[in-house]
PLY file of the C-alpha trace (Angstrom):
ply
format ascii 1.0
element vertex 458
property float x
property float y
property float z
element edge 457
property int vertex1
property int vertex2
end_header
261.31 49.28 -67.05
262.57 45.72 -68.07
259.64 43.16 -70.08
260.14 40.09 -71.03
260.28 41.42 -74.78
262.98 44.78 -74.30
265.88 43.17 -76.29
263.36 43.87 -79.78
262.14 47.76 -78.74
264.32 50.78 -78.54
262.44 52.04 -75.52
259.42 50.80 -72.76
256.03 50.60 -72.52
253.78 53.48 -72.23
251.98 53.64 -68.76
248.97 53.22 -70.08
249.68 50.46 -71.53
250.73 48.73 -69.47
247.53 49.92 -66.94
245.22 48.65 -69.78
247.35 45.20 -70.58
248.11 44.46 -66.59
246.34 41.47 -65.14
248.78 41.11 -62.24
245.79 41.58 -59.47
243.32 38.74 -61.21
246.04 35.92 -62.54
248.02 36.16 -59.24
245.47 33.28 -58.43
247.81 30.94 -60.55
250.72 31.63 -58.55
250.66 28.45 -57.43
249.99 26.72 -60.89
252.82 28.60 -62.36
254.97 27.69 -60.06
254.45 23.72 -60.40
254.27 24.45 -64.04
257.83 26.16 -63.83
258.89 23.30 -61.83
257.75 20.49 -63.99
259.59 22.90 -67.03
262.81 22.70 -65.56
263.10 19.52 -64.59
262.48 18.80 -68.27
264.94 21.15 -69.22
267.88 18.87 -67.44
266.66 15.68 -68.65
267.47 17.24 -71.90
270.32 18.59 -71.16
269.63 22.14 -72.00
270.54 22.69 -67.74
272.92 21.02 -65.65
272.35 19.28 -62.62
274.03 22.32 -60.59
271.38 24.87 -62.54
268.41 22.66 -62.30
269.22 22.40 -58.67
269.65 26.28 -58.06
266.21 27.10 -60.40
264.36 24.72 -58.03
265.53 25.91 -54.82
263.98 29.56 -56.05
261.19 28.28 -56.97
260.34 27.01 -53.85
261.54 29.91 -51.84
259.18 31.77 -54.52
256.10 29.91 -53.40
256.81 30.06 -49.64
256.88 33.44 -49.90
253.57 33.84 -52.05
252.31 31.67 -49.58
253.23 33.17 -46.44
252.39 36.95 -48.11
255.93 37.94 -48.07
256.34 38.21 -51.87
257.27 41.57 -53.34
255.82 42.50 -56.45
257.24 45.28 -58.13
256.12 48.01 -61.06
257.22 46.04 -63.98
255.19 42.31 -62.83
252.81 42.47 -65.62
251.27 38.95 -64.78
252.10 36.60 -62.20
254.44 34.59 -64.87
256.82 37.64 -65.21
256.58 38.13 -60.99
257.51 34.39 -60.87
260.47 34.52 -63.35
261.62 37.91 -62.00
261.71 36.80 -58.45
263.57 33.43 -59.44
266.03 35.25 -61.47
267.15 37.55 -58.25
267.48 34.39 -56.17
269.34 31.82 -59.03
271.06 34.32 -60.86
271.97 33.12 -64.23
270.74 29.69 -63.53
266.94 31.76 -63.07
267.23 33.52 -66.62
267.22 30.24 -68.08
263.69 29.27 -66.37
262.36 30.51 -69.79
264.17 28.43 -72.23
261.99 26.70 -74.99
258.65 28.00 -73.48
256.11 31.00 -74.19
253.69 32.52 -71.90
251.05 31.17 -74.34
251.99 27.68 -72.97
253.05 28.91 -70.25
249.69 30.29 -69.23
247.69 27.71 -70.77
249.06 25.52 -68.57
248.43 27.30 -65.55
244.88 27.60 -66.20
244.21 24.08 -67.24
246.07 22.82 -63.82
244.06 25.44 -62.09
240.53 24.48 -64.03
240.62 20.95 -63.54
241.56 21.41 -59.45
239.18 23.67 -58.95
236.14 22.02 -60.93
236.80 19.16 -58.49
236.21 21.63 -55.67
232.61 22.47 -57.51
232.02 19.23 -58.24
232.62 18.25 -54.19
229.96 20.56 -53.26
227.38 19.46 -55.28
227.46 16.09 -53.74
227.43 17.87 -50.54
224.30 19.34 -51.87
222.83 16.48 -52.89
223.30 14.55 -49.91
221.21 17.01 -47.74
218.83 16.52 -50.59
218.74 13.02 -49.80
218.95 13.40 -46.56
215.83 15.64 -46.61
214.38 12.97 -48.38
214.75 10.00 -45.96
213.33 12.01 -43.42
210.31 13.00 -44.74
209.26 9.53 -45.58
206.25 8.73 -47.04
204.85 12.72 -46.70
203.02 13.70 -49.61
203.70 17.53 -51.28
201.81 18.55 -54.12
202.93 18.49 -57.57
202.88 20.97 -60.21
202.89 22.09 -63.64
202.37 25.52 -64.94
202.76 26.63 -61.10
198.94 25.06 -61.07
198.49 22.24 -58.40
198.34 18.79 -60.70
198.88 15.59 -59.03
200.48 14.34 -56.06
203.86 12.77 -54.80
205.44 12.22 -52.26
207.81 14.92 -51.37
211.21 12.99 -51.17
210.28 12.72 -55.08
209.98 16.29 -55.23
213.26 16.63 -53.38
215.25 14.00 -55.22
214.24 15.55 -58.98
216.52 18.23 -57.95
219.13 15.80 -56.54
218.86 14.10 -60.10
219.28 17.63 -62.08
223.14 17.66 -60.11
223.47 14.38 -60.70
224.06 15.71 -64.54
225.87 18.22 -63.38
228.49 16.54 -61.63
229.06 14.22 -64.77
229.41 17.23 -67.54
232.04 18.73 -64.38
233.50 15.74 -64.75
233.84 15.39 -68.75
235.18 18.85 -69.02
237.84 18.01 -66.56
238.58 14.69 -69.05
238.56 16.76 -72.01
241.33 19.47 -70.53
243.18 16.62 -69.17
245.98 18.11 -71.86
249.39 19.66 -71.38
250.10 22.49 -73.28
253.38 23.00 -72.40
256.13 22.93 -74.77
254.23 24.09 -77.44
255.70 27.49 -77.43
254.70 30.57 -78.78
252.68 28.13 -81.64
254.93 25.73 -83.09
256.84 23.75 -80.75
261.00 24.13 -80.45
263.56 23.09 -81.96
265.25 22.34 -78.34
265.12 18.76 -77.59
261.97 18.80 -75.37
259.68 16.08 -74.34
256.15 17.39 -73.94
254.62 13.87 -73.29
257.46 13.42 -70.37
256.39 16.98 -68.48
252.66 16.11 -68.80
253.17 13.21 -67.06
255.25 15.09 -64.39
252.58 17.53 -63.68
249.51 14.92 -63.41
247.96 15.64 -67.00
246.24 12.28 -69.02
248.01 13.94 -72.03
250.43 16.17 -73.73
249.06 17.74 -76.81
248.90 16.60 -80.62
248.54 20.22 -82.31
250.84 23.40 -80.81
248.95 25.61 -82.81
245.43 24.45 -80.97
246.36 24.28 -77.56
248.38 27.37 -77.03
244.66 28.85 -78.47
242.17 26.88 -77.22
240.12 28.17 -74.29
237.04 25.29 -74.54
237.66 24.10 -71.72
237.01 27.50 -70.21
234.12 28.01 -72.25
232.45 24.37 -71.02
233.62 24.76 -67.34
231.44 28.09 -68.08
228.64 26.39 -69.77
228.59 23.90 -66.88
229.05 26.36 -64.46
226.03 28.07 -65.62
223.98 25.16 -65.97
224.57 24.41 -61.74
223.05 27.90 -61.41
220.27 27.39 -63.29
219.32 24.39 -61.58
220.03 26.39 -57.80
217.96 29.35 -59.48
215.55 26.26 -60.02
215.43 25.12 -56.43
215.99 28.88 -54.53
212.56 29.78 -56.37
210.61 27.04 -54.92
211.91 27.56 -51.48
211.31 31.41 -51.92
207.87 30.46 -53.03
207.40 27.88 -50.39
208.41 30.02 -47.38
205.64 32.24 -48.11
202.53 32.85 -46.33
200.47 32.19 -49.33
202.31 28.62 -50.23
203.17 27.82 -45.82
205.20 24.55 -47.25
208.39 25.56 -45.71
209.93 27.86 -42.56
213.33 28.98 -43.11
215.85 28.77 -40.18
216.79 32.21 -38.50
220.27 31.30 -39.15
219.46 31.29 -42.97
217.10 34.31 -43.00
217.21 37.67 -42.79
214.98 40.78 -41.26
213.60 43.90 -43.15
215.28 47.21 -41.53
211.80 48.42 -41.62
209.16 45.79 -41.18
209.24 44.22 -38.05
207.37 41.15 -38.98
209.57 39.93 -41.99
211.31 37.19 -42.75
213.21 36.63 -46.02
214.45 34.47 -48.05
218.32 36.27 -48.91
220.00 33.37 -49.33
217.53 31.89 -52.29
217.14 34.96 -53.68
220.93 35.57 -54.24
221.51 32.22 -55.63
218.55 32.97 -57.88
219.90 36.13 -58.70
223.54 35.19 -59.38
222.47 33.05 -61.48
222.49 35.50 -64.50
226.05 36.89 -63.60
226.90 32.84 -64.29
225.00 32.78 -67.84
227.05 36.48 -68.71
230.46 35.02 -67.78
229.61 32.25 -70.15
228.34 34.31 -73.27
230.87 37.05 -73.11
233.66 34.72 -73.28
232.47 33.20 -76.25
231.54 36.35 -78.05
235.43 37.23 -77.09
236.36 33.73 -78.61
234.11 33.94 -81.77
236.37 35.20 -84.38
240.02 34.80 -83.50
242.53 33.74 -85.70
244.70 31.06 -84.25
247.26 31.20 -82.65
247.24 33.56 -79.30
245.72 36.39 -79.20
246.16 39.27 -76.24
241.88 38.86 -76.18
242.35 35.38 -74.03
243.60 37.19 -71.45
239.73 37.51 -70.73
239.67 34.14 -70.14
240.45 34.43 -66.23
237.81 36.95 -64.63
234.75 35.87 -65.97
236.07 32.08 -65.14
237.41 32.94 -61.54
234.57 34.56 -60.74
231.89 31.89 -62.03
233.49 29.61 -60.06
233.62 30.82 -56.67
229.65 32.39 -57.23
228.84 28.88 -57.36
230.60 27.32 -54.64
229.53 30.30 -52.35
226.12 29.66 -53.50
225.96 25.57 -53.03
227.31 26.05 -50.19
224.57 28.27 -49.21
222.09 27.10 -50.45
222.77 23.29 -48.72
222.83 24.87 -45.17
219.63 26.55 -45.68
217.73 23.00 -47.06
219.26 21.75 -44.20
218.31 23.89 -41.50
214.61 24.61 -43.09
211.77 22.75 -41.62
208.84 21.80 -43.68
205.49 21.86 -42.73
204.22 18.36 -43.24
200.22 19.18 -42.76
200.32 22.08 -44.95
202.12 19.97 -47.76
199.66 17.04 -47.35
196.68 19.28 -47.31
197.74 20.82 -50.37
198.63 17.38 -52.09
194.99 15.89 -50.60
193.07 18.53 -52.79
190.34 16.43 -54.43
190.42 17.75 -57.43
194.38 16.42 -57.49
192.88 13.15 -58.29
190.99 13.78 -61.32
193.59 12.05 -63.57
192.89 9.01 -61.00
189.41 9.45 -61.68
190.14 9.64 -65.22
192.33 6.54 -65.36
189.74 4.68 -63.78
187.11 4.89 -66.44
189.78 3.90 -68.77
190.67 0.59 -66.93
186.34 -0.16 -67.47
186.80 0.47 -71.15
186.24 4.23 -71.15
187.82 6.09 -74.37
190.66 8.45 -72.31
189.17 11.48 -74.26
185.83 10.91 -73.21
186.78 9.86 -69.44
189.29 13.48 -69.57
185.49 14.70 -70.68
183.62 13.67 -68.05
185.79 13.91 -65.43
186.65 17.54 -66.23
183.04 18.31 -66.41
182.52 16.95 -62.55
185.63 19.58 -61.16
184.15 22.43 -63.24
181.13 21.91 -61.55
182.51 21.71 -58.13
184.16 24.76 -58.31
181.49 26.85 -60.22
178.72 25.26 -57.60
181.52 24.88 -54.66
179.90 21.42 -54.30
181.56 18.44 -52.80
183.87 16.85 -56.03
183.31 13.12 -53.81
179.40 13.94 -53.92
179.62 15.04 -57.78
181.37 11.57 -58.01
179.44 9.26 -56.19
176.06 10.41 -57.97
177.49 10.54 -61.35
176.25 7.89 -63.71
179.60 7.22 -65.12
181.54 6.99 -61.98
179.73 6.26 -58.90
180.28 4.76 -54.99
182.73 2.74 -56.48
184.89 5.63 -57.11
184.48 7.72 -54.60
187.92 6.54 -52.54
189.47 8.01 -54.99
189.14 11.15 -53.92
190.15 10.57 -50.29
192.87 11.39 -48.36
196.19 9.66 -48.95
195.03 7.74 -51.90
195.86 9.50 -55.33
199.70 9.56 -54.11
199.64 5.78 -53.36
198.53 4.91 -56.92
201.54 6.50 -58.93
203.21 2.98 -58.77
204.93 3.37 -62.45
208.80 2.93 -62.15
210.97 6.32 -61.47
206.97 7.67 -59.92
206.32 9.88 -56.88
204.07 6.87 -55.01
205.69 5.36 -52.15
207.00 2.11 -54.02
208.81 3.65 -56.85
210.53 6.60 -54.83
211.99 3.39 -52.12
213.44 2.51 -54.82
214.72 5.37 -56.29
216.30 6.23 -53.03
218.45 3.46 -53.27
219.12 4.15 -56.84
220.47 7.62 -55.77
222.24 6.93 -52.68
224.35 3.98 -54.77
224.64 7.41 -57.80
226.30 9.22 -54.79
228.51 6.68 -53.65
229.54 6.09 -57.04
229.89 9.90 -57.90
231.87 10.85 -54.68
233.87 7.38 -55.85
234.67 8.99 -59.02
235.60 12.45 -58.39
0 1
1 2
2 3
3 4
4 5
5 6
6 7
7 8
8 9
9 10
10 11
11 12
12 13
13 14
14 15
15 16
16 17
17 18
18 19
19 20
20 21
21 22
22 23
23 24
24 25
25 26
26 27
27 28
28 29
29 30
30 31
31 32
32 33
33 34
34 35
35 36
36 37
37 38
38 39
39 40
40 41
41 42
42 43
43 44
44 45
45 46
46 47
47 48
48 49
49 50
50 51
51 52
52 53
53 54
54 55
55 56
56 57
57 58
58 59
59 60
60 61
61 62
62 63
63 64
64 65
65 66
66 67
67 68
68 69
69 70
70 71
71 72
72 73
73 74
74 75
75 76
76 77
77 78
78 79
79 80
80 81
81 82
82 83
83 84
84 85
85 86
86 87
87 88
88 89
89 90
90 91
91 92
92 93
93 94
94 95
95 96
96 97
97 98
98 99
99 100
100 101
101 102
102 103
103 104
104 105
105 106
106 107
107 108
108 109
109 110
110 111
111 112
112 113
113 114
114 115
115 116
116 117
117 118
118 119
119 120
120 121
121 122
122 123
123 124
124 125
125 126
126 127
127 128
128 129
129 130
130 131
131 132
132 133
133 134
134 135
135 136
136 137
137 138
138 139
139 140
140 141
141 142
142 143
143 144
144 145
145 146
146 147
147 148
148 149
149 150
150 151
151 152
152 153
153 154
154 155
155 156
156 157
157 158
158 159
159 160
160 161
161 162
162 163
163 164
164 165
165 166
166 167
167 168
168 169
169 170
170 171
171 172
172 173
173 174
174 175
175 176
176 177
177 178
178 179
179 180
180 181
181 182
182 183
183 184
184 185
185 186
186 187
187 188
188 189
189 190
190 191
191 192
192 193
193 194
194 195
195 196
196 197
197 198
198 199
199 200
200 201
201 202
202 203
203 204
204 205
205 206
206 207
207 208
208 209
209 210
210 211
211 212
212 213
213 214
214 215
215 216
216 217
217 218
218 219
219 220
220 221
221 222
222 223
223 224
224 225
225 226
226 227
227 228
228 229
229 230
230 231
231 232
232 233
233 234
234 235
235 236
236 237
237 238
238 239
239 240
240 241
241 242
242 243
243 244
244 245
245 246
246 247
247 248
248 249
249 250
250 251
251 252
252 253
253 254
254 255
255 256
256 257
257 258
258 259
259 260
260 261
261 262
262 263
263 264
264 265
265 266
266 267
267 268
268 269
269 270
270 271
271 272
272 273
273 274
274 275
275 276
276 277
277 278
278 279
279 280
280 281
281 282
282 283
283 284
284 285
285 286
286 287
287 288
288 289
289 290
290 291
291 292
292 293
293 294
294 295
295 296
296 297
297 298
298 299
299 300
300 301
301 302
302 303
303 304
304 305
305 306
306 307
307 308
308 309
309 310
310 311
311 312
312 313
313 314
314 315
315 316
316 317
317 318
318 319
319 320
320 321
321 322
322 323
323 324
324 325
325 326
326 327
327 328
328 329
329 330
330 331
331 332
332 333
333 334
334 335
335 336
336 337
337 338
338 339
339 340
340 341
341 342
342 343
343 344
344 345
345 346
346 347
347 348
348 349
349 350
350 351
351 352
352 353
353 354
354 355
355 356
356 357
357 358
358 359
359 360
360 361
361 362
362 363
363 364
364 365
365 366
366 367
367 368
368 369
369 370
370 371
371 372
372 373
373 374
374 375
375 376
376 377
377 378
378 379
379 380
380 381
381 382
382 383
383 384
384 385
385 386
386 387
387 388
388 389
389 390
390 391
391 392
392 393
393 394
394 395
395 396
396 397
397 398
398 399
399 400
400 401
401 402
402 403
403 404
404 405
405 406
406 407
407 408
408 409
409 410
410 411
411 412
412 413
413 414
414 415
415 416
416 417
417 418
418 419
419 420
420 421
421 422
422 423
423 424
424 425
425 426
426 427
427 428
428 429
429 430
430 431
431 432
432 433
433 434
434 435
435 436
436 437
437 438
438 439
439 440
440 441
441 442
442 443
443 444
444 445
445 446
446 447
447 448
448 449
449 450
450 451
451 452
452 453
453 454
454 455
455 456
456 457
């Protein structure tokens, strides 16, 4: 069996070695990027005078034919195709003859695979960003639709203060906006071409890495050949970004799961985005949200696994780096699917506004407003906190109306009773960025503008 290194060895590789080292089953996904990188490399060899015009044309034609075969599912892989790079070069040589055998001149699989993976990651992160923006649009649309509907805000999963439902939805939207920032920054940092670095030290041939970088649409060429062939920071960064997207999806999914229970009763799932039980006829299960929550563990595992692989590798390339692709591919696929599924679920779900309002209007949710009412009249906050806390405790222990206790309180009295009335507490959230009607209106404008800006820069 012929390999890329057969001249150095007297015999062929053992079958077990090939079975253990083969990467074609997963790196075939880089086929389009491998062809693109090879085209740019061939044009560079032509500019350097290493290939004449006829040879350049023959190899480019062969690469076009290979691309068509791959796209149409006609490409025939053979046993010696260890990876997609070997397969493409083998087929180009078959089609272009001696000119095809010059394809790998001045190039190593080390800079080749690094180039392919950067091209792939740059493109696929753009897909993730687009899916995040779509989910943010759903959150914005539902926030606008909610108007001034109130919802209970929680800390420690205990009711704390009321906010507008729109405020709660946009809280998730801003978290995803940070994800967009991170992904754009990761794309900017990885936008460097490794082509021309060779195995580790560059080449004695008159190659022009800057020209091939421009040809491939990269923002820059590498500064250090040792660094660029061994660098997988961009994969680790992408995996971190994707894991954090997963964490944000998981947090949103957890609320969908809680809110759709009978115990909360705040959300009704659409039939198209829920599943039933094989045994329990009454069930409507939030499987989409549960899977979004569950798959986040895989995303975190992909990140930590790669970091463990990278942590002690000496310069430059080591075969350990083959382990960068499967976790990246898996995380990209998982996040893209999860974002789409959660967008569909949220767009189709029904918020039970009456149940949300009833929970938001629980009199105890106005406790902080009662304390701040006392503060505005000169009572130190700690004293005000103790006064109101005692009233709340008595209301709960003795099952008495908090409004009646407030009215009878010598510290508060009839003048303060309005604070526990329906809809009052949420209307008093007036500071910028807060959860009341006026700041939320300003926030809706700001979020709409941010979404438009992010679409433009992605």
